[in-house]
N, C-alpha and C positions, 0 to 999 in steps of 0.2 A: 389511793386516790387523794389528790390535793385539790380542795375546793377553795375558791376565793370569790367573795361577793362584794361588789361595789354597790352600795345601797344607801338609803336614807330611812331613818326610823319611822317617820310618818308617811312615807311614800306608799300609796296603796299598791302600786305594782311591785315594790320591794317586799311588801308584806306577803304577797302571793308566793314569792320564792321562799321566804323564811318559813311560811306555813308548810310548804312542800318539803323543805329540808327537815323540819321538825318531825313531820309525819314519817319520813324515811329514816328517822333515828339520828339525824344530824342537828341536834337542837341547840347546842351551846355555841354562841358567838365566840370567836377567838380560840376555840378549842377544836370543835368539829369542822370548822371552816374559818379561813382567814377573813377577818372583818375589816372592810374598808368603808368607813362612814364618809359619805359625800355631803357636804354642807350646801344645800340648795340656796339658802339665804345669802350665802357669800358667792353664789354662782360658780362653785367649784366644778360643776358639770360642764362648764364652758371653757375650762382651762385646756390649753393645748395638749397636755399630757393625758388628760381624760378623754378628750376628743380623739386622740390617737387610738384609744381602746374602743370607744363608742362614738362614732361620728354623728350619731343622732343627738348627742348632748343630753341624754336622759338617763335616769336610773330605772332598773338595775342593770348591771353588767356582771356576767358570771364567767369565771374561768375554771376550767377543769384540766388540771395538769398543763396549764399554760394556754390551752385552747379557749378562745373567746366565743361565748354564746350570748346573743342579744335577744331582747324582747321577752317579757315575762312569760307569755304563753308558750313560747318556744322553749324557754328554760325549764318550765315545770314539766313539759312533756319529755324533754331530754332527761331530766332527773328520773322520771318514771321509767324510762327505757333502760338507763344504766344501773338503777337500783331496783331490781324487780320486786322486792318485798319490803313492806306490804304494797300490793298492787293498788294503784289509784286510778286505773282505767278498767273498763269492763273486759272480760276475757274473749268475747265474741265480736265478730265484725259489725253486726248490727248495733250492739251496745257501744262500740267505739264510734260508729258513725253518729249515733245520737249524742254521745258526749261531745264530739267535735262540732256538731251543730250548735250545742249550747255554748261551747267555748267561743265560737265565732260571734254569736249574739252578745255574749258578755263583754267581749272586747269592743264591739261596735256600739253598744248601747250604754249599760251602766258604768263601764269603765270611763267612758267619755263624759257621760252626764254628771258624774260625781265631782268632776273638776269645777263645774260652774258654781255650785254653792260653796265649795271649798274656797274659791277665789273671791266670791262675793262676800262671804262672811269673814274671811281672815286674810288670805295671802296677798290679795291686791292692795287693800288698805294698809297692811303692815309693810309691804315691800316698796310700793310705788307711789303712795299718796304725796310724798314730799318731792317727787321728781317733777321737773318741768316737762311739758308736753313733748318737746323735742327729745329729751333724755329718755322718756318712756318709749317713744317711737324707735329710737336707736337701739334700745334693749331688745325690742321685739325683732328687729332686723338681724340681731346677732344669732337668733335661734335657728339651728339647723332643722329642727322639727317643731311643730305646733306654733309656727309663726302666725298662722291664720287665727288660731285660738286667742293669742294675745291681741291681735289686731281687732278682734270682735269686742273687746272690752275697753273700758276706760281705766284710768289710774285707780279708781275706786271699786273696780270690779265690774259686775254685770248688772244689767237692768232687769226690770220686772219680767219682761217677756222671756228673756233667756233663762232666768231662774225658774219661771213657771214651766217652760218646756223641759228643763232638766228634771224637775220634780215629777212631771208626768211620765218621763222615761223610767225613773226609779220606781214609781208606782206600777207601771207596766211590768217591770222586772219582777216585782213582788207578787203580782197577780199570776205571772207565769210560774213562779216558784210554788205558789199555793196549789195551782192546778197540777203541776208535776208531782208533788208529794201526794196529792189525792189520787192521782192515776196510778202511781207506782206503789202506793201503800207505805212509802217512806221506809225508814225515818229520814233518808237523805234524798237528794233531788233525783237520782237515778234509781232509787229503791233502797235495798238493804245495804248496798256497798257505798262507802264513803269514797268519793272520787274527786278528780281535779275540778269538776263542776262546782262542788261545794267550796273548794279552796278559792277558786277564782272570783266567786261572787262575794265571799266573806269581807274583803276590805271595803268594798263599796257600801255594803249594809252597815258595817261597823262605823265607817266615816259618817254616814247619814245619822246613825244613832248618836254619835258623839256630837254632831252639829245640832241635835235637837229635832230631827225629823222622823222620829220613830212612829209618829202618828200615821205615816204613809202605809204602814203594815199592821197597825194596831188591831184592825178588824179582820186580819187574816191569821187565824189561829195556828195553821200549819207553819206559817213563816215565823210567828212568835216562838213556837216550840222548837223549830229548827235552829233559830238563833241561840236559844238557851242551851240546846245540846252542843252546838258548835263551840260556844264559849266555855263549856265545861271540859273540852278536850285539852290535854296537856300541850298540844301544838299551839293552841291559841295563846296560852300564857307565855310560851317561848317566843312566838312571833310578835306579840303585842306587849313587849316589855315596857317598863316605865319610860315615858316620853314618846312612845310610838303612837299615842293618840294626840291629836293636835290640841285638845283641851289641856293636856298635861304639859305639852312641849311649849306652848305659847299662852300661858294663863293670863298674861297681862294684855294680850291682843285678842284673845278668843271672844267670839260673839256667836250666840246660838241663833236658831231660826227665830225665836221670839224677839231677840235683840234686833235682828235685821228688819223684822216686821214693824217693830216700834220706831225704828229710825227712818225707814223708807216706805213703810206701808205695804211691804210684800215679803 
């Protein structure tokens, strides 16, 4: 099998796929799979040759023997289907249904929410602050996907209300994780088995930790322990290689939650 991954080091959706590949034994970039790094800062995801592969203009894009698979959730389930061991899905129908309910929630809530503080703290000020209003508007119009997301913010990112709503959604996610581990007995979100649920929530939690929002789950001991176990797995080290965290990739532009609060009061 020939695998190719178009991805970005700090992209949370790319991290989901790299975690899955590593768990399946395909841990080494450029060796176990062909590594295509897409520079989002240079908007390489909007180049015609990339849009020919992925008309949504986002990362990741996965190729298996030349066949294109889009969307990180679909990619990780595909990998679990074609590489049976180790299994990352429950063996029974009920377990699979519960896993897919989690996957839907993770895509609709924390995956979306984590983009708001990411742009408020870092990406918007870094990429757009020097643009004229018309230039910023033109950039948003170029996007095949997430145009509405860009139209909701200014060149400096998001306001207090949007950031507050996003933090509430991340907190809700953490509370559900705490409850799930208590109900199943853990150590993972569906119980004893490490699954795609654990993989898909990891990048959001890691990004919030990197941005300085770990206080959102500091009083949830099951979540704290889960994150410690997760980061001890070899797959984490493989997927979160140097510069995969935004604090490492953009140290000169990086701002924590405390910085944002000091600057804007929220």
